[in-house]
C-alpha positions in Angstrom: 107.7 133.6 159.9 109.3 136.2 162.0 113.0 136.7 162.7 112.3 135.5 166.3 111.3 132.1 164.9 114.0 131.9 162.3 116.9 132.6 164.6 116.4 130.5 167.7 118.7 128.1 169.5 117.0 125.4 171.6 118.3 122.8 174.1 117.5 120.1 171.5 119.7 121.6 168.8 123.1 120.2 168.0 126.0 122.5 168.4 126.4 122.6 164.7 122.7 123.8 164.3 123.4 126.5 166.9 126.6 127.5 165.2 124.9 127.7 161.8 122.0 129.8 163.1 124.4 132.2 164.8 126.7 132.6 161.9 123.8 133.1 159.5 122.5 135.9 161.7 126.0 137.4 161.8 126.2 137.2 158.0 122.8 138.9 157.6 123.6 141.8 160.0 127.1 142.3 158.9 125.8 143.6 155.5 123.5 146.2 157.2 125.2 149.5 157.0 124.6 151.0 160.4 125.1 147.8 162.4 128.8 147.6 161.5 129.4 150.9 163.4 128.1 149.4 166.6 129.3 145.8 166.6 132.6 144.1 166.1 131.8 141.3 163.6 135.4 140.1 163.4 135.6 139.5 167.1 132.2 137.9 167.2 133.2 135.5 164.4 136.4 134.7 166.2 134.5 133.8 169.5 131.9 131.8 167.6 134.6 129.8 165.8 136.5 129.2 169.0 133.5 127.9 170.9 132.6 125.6 167.9 136.2 124.3 167.9 135.8 123.4 171.6 132.7 121.4 170.8 134.5 119.7 167.9 137.5 118.7 170.0 135.1 117.2 172.6 133.1 115.4 169.9 129.9 117.0 171.4 127.8 116.3 168.2 129.4 112.9 167.6 128.0 110.4 170.1 129.7 107.5 168.2 133.1 109.1 168.9 134.5 109.0 172.4 136.3 112.0 173.6 139.7 111.3 175.3 139.8 114.4 177.5 138.8 112.7 180.7 135.4 114.4 181.2 132.5 112.1 182.0 129.3 112.0 179.9 127.5 114.3 182.4 130.3 116.8 182.2 130.2 116.7 178.4 126.4 117.3 178.7 127.1 120.3 180.9 129.7 121.6 178.4 127.2 121.2 175.5 124.6 123.1 177.5 127.1 125.9 178.2 128.0 126.0 174.5 124.3 126.2 173.5 123.8 129.0 176.1 126.7 130.9 174.5 125.0 130.7 171.1 121.6 131.7 172.6 123.3 134.8 174.1 124.9 135.7 170.8 121.6 135.4 169.0 119.9 137.5 171.7 122.5 140.2 171.4 122.3 140.3 167.6 118.5 140.5 167.7 118.8 143.9 169.3 119.9 145.3 166.0 116.8 144.0 164.2 114.2 145.6 166.5 
């Protein structure tokens, strides 16, 4: 199995799955000597955590819990898609260090 296959975020993933995939890749790359010189892992971890907290506040992965923010279900679906896109972009950026 290639790195491409291991570290993928798909539309069908939960936000938690996307977060876990992304943070695992950050953990893996953070321990590679040369990568730390070219990438701010602390800032990346902060962004990744903030985006996950937004998903958690909106109960994106908890369909049984109703969010009280006032967004409709379609708006929450758009928010989830944007969050997953963020994680896909993070993974894409990190993959550049592997190739």
